[in-house]
C-alpha positions as CSV (number, residue, x, y, z in Angstrom):
1,M,81.8,107.3,114.1
2,A,84.6,107.7,111.6
3,R,84.0,106.5,108.0
4,I,83.6,102.6,107.9
5,G,86.4,100.9,106.0
6,R,89.1,103.6,106.5
7,A,92.5,102.0,107.1
8,I,95.8,103.1,108.5
9,V,98.7,101.0,107.4
10,R,102.3,101.2,108.7
11,V,105.4,99.7,107.4
12,P,109.0,100.6,108.4
13,K,110.6,103.5,106.6
14,R,113.9,101.7,106.2
15,I,113.9,98.1,105.1
16,S,117.0,96.1,104.1
17,K,116.9,93.5,101.4
18,G,116.3,90.1,103.0
19,Q,114.8,91.7,106.2
20,V,111.6,90.3,107.7
21,F,109.4,93.3,108.6
22,K,105.9,93.8,110.1
23,I,102.9,95.2,108.3
24,Q,100.5,96.8,110.8
25,M,96.9,97.8,109.9
26,V,93.9,99.3,111.8
27,I,90.5,99.4,110.0
28,T,87.7,101.6,111.2
29,H,84.7,99.2,111.4
30,P,81.9,98.5,114.0
31,M,82.5,94.7,114.0
32,E,79.0,93.9,115.3
33,T,78.4,90.2,116.2
34,G,74.7,90.2,115.7
35,R,74.2,89.2,119.3
36,R,74.0,92.6,121.0
37,K,70.7,94.5,121.4
38,D,70.0,98.2,120.9
39,K,69.7,99.7,124.4
40,K,66.8,102.0,123.3
41,T,64.7,99.6,121.3
42,G,65.7,96.2,122.6
43,Q,66.0,95.0,119.0
44,P,69.1,93.0,117.9
45,I,71.8,94.9,116.2
46,P,72.5,93.2,112.9
47,A,75.8,91.4,112.4
48,H,78.3,93.6,110.5
49,Y,82.0,92.5,110.5
50,I,85.1,92.2,108.3
51,D,85.3,88.6,107.0
52,L,88.2,88.7,104.6
53,V,91.6,90.6,104.4
54,E,94.0,89.9,101.6
55,F,97.6,91.2,101.3
56,F,99.3,91.5,97.9
57,F,102.8,92.7,97.0
58,N,103.6,93.6,93.4
59,D,100.4,91.8,92.3
60,Q,101.3,88.6,94.1
61,K,99.2,87.4,97.0
62,I,101.2,87.2,100.3
63,T,98.4,85.9,102.6
64,T,94.7,85.8,103.3
65,L,93.1,86.3,106.7
66,R,89.5,85.0,107.1
67,T,87.9,86.7,110.1
68,G,84.6,86.7,111.9
69,P,82.3,88.5,114.3
70,A,84.4,87.8,117.4
71,I,87.0,90.4,116.6
72,S,86.9,93.8,118.4
73,K,85.7,97.1,117.0
74,N,88.3,98.9,114.8
75,P,90.4,95.7,114.5
76,Y,94.2,95.7,114.3
77,F,96.0,93.2,112.0
78,A,99.7,92.5,111.7
79,V,101.5,90.2,109.3
80,K,105.2,89.7,108.6
81,M,106.8,89.7,105.2
82,K,110.4,89.2,103.9
83,A,111.7,92.1,101.8
84,T,113.2,91.1,98.5
85,E,112.5,94.3,96.4
86,S,110.7,97.6,96.5
87,G,107.1,97.8,95.4
88,T,103.5,98.3,96.2
89,L,101.7,96.6,99.0
90,I,97.9,96.4,98.4
91,I,95.5,95.3,101.1
92,R,92.0,94.4,100.1
93,Y,89.3,93.7,102.6
94,R,85.5,93.2,102.8
95,D,82.7,92.8,105.2
96,N,79.7,90.5,105.5
97,K,77.4,93.3,104.1
98,G,79.1,93.6,100.8
99,G,81.5,96.5,101.7
100,K,84.8,96.4,99.8
101,W,87.9,98.5,100.4
102,E,91.5,98.7,99.3
103,K,94.5,100.4,100.7
104,S,97.9,100.6,99.1
105,V,101.3,101.6,100.5
106,K,104.7,101.9,98.8
107,V,107.5,99.7,100.3
108,S,111.1,100.8,99.8
109,V,113.8,98.2,100.1
110,S,117.5,99.3,100.1
């Protein structure tokens, strides 16, 4: 499996001032519910899932997503944002086992 917590974030290359655009993100994560059993041992696979995703733009919080174990493996998230200026988009996310990650992307507004 690819490294847990690795993220791919996409924003449009060209964004006009005042435009509402979509931020798209995929995170590499197993997203185990805690209800499945290992086929070889019959033992439960411990719960391991992303429980919080926060979006910041130029150090101001845009939105918070609280998630749980019912989301699929390698989850996809998308949020919309209105472009007012160029800056840095930072996405911070964590899982229920204490894993913490951060991904940043430059946003260019013309």
